[in-house]
N, C-alpha and C positions, 0 to 999 in steps of 0.2 A: 265325213263319217257321221252316222247317226248314233246318238248315245242311247243305251238301253235305259229306259225309265227306272227299272228296278235298281240299277247301279247308281242312279242319281238321287235316291231317297235321302241319303245323308246330306248331300249337297243342297237339296231342296229344303230340308229342315234347317240347315245352317243359314240359308238365304232368308227363310221366314223369320228366324231369330234376329238376323240383321235388320230386317224390315221393322220388327218391333223396336229394336234399339234406335233405329232412325226416327221412328215416330216419337220415341222418348226424347231424342235430341230436339226435335221440333217443339215439343211441349216445353222443354227447358228454355229454349229461346223465347217462346211466347210468354213464359213466366218470368223472364228477366234474370235467369240464373247466372251464377259466376262464370266468367269466360273460361277459366281453367277446367271447371266441371264439364262444360259443354264440349270443349276441345278434347278432353279425355274420352268422353263418350263417342264423339265423332271418330276419333282414332280407332276405337274398338270396332265401330261399324266398318270402317275402312279395312282393318285387318281381317274381319270376318269375311268380307266380300273377296279380298285377295285370296284367302284360303280356299274359298269356294271355287274361284277361278282356277287355282292350281289343281284342285281336286278334279275339276272337269277335264283339264288338259291331261292329267295323269291317268284318269280313267280311259280317256280316248286312246292314249298311247298303249295302255294295257290291253284294251280291246283289239287294237291292231295286231299286237303280238300274239294274243290268244287266238285270234281268228286265222292264224297262219300267214298273215301278210308279212310277218317278220320285219326286220329293219329295212329291207329293200323296198317294202311297201310304204315306208314313211317318207314324206316330203320334208327333208331336214329344214329347208328354208321356211316352210309353212309352220313347222313346230317351233322354230326359233322365233318367228314373228308372234306366235301365240304367247310364248313365254315372255317375250319382251313387252307385249301389250299389257301384261300384268305387273311389270316392274315399275 
């Protein structure tokens, strides 16, 4: 299923923010910052990317239902694999 780029705008913005956070983590490492601070920021990047992934899967599911494919049109194993890949 192809995702509608209009529906992906919030996800794109979230990933761009995570990209900025990740650049900050790299700077922190290069500057020799405290381990706890670096790990805290890295965890924030990870959570942001996880949320983006879940939003992508949820949007895909919503589009399937909205396009009349209904639950019968969903591949349960494929959806399960997508969700588990983010876990």
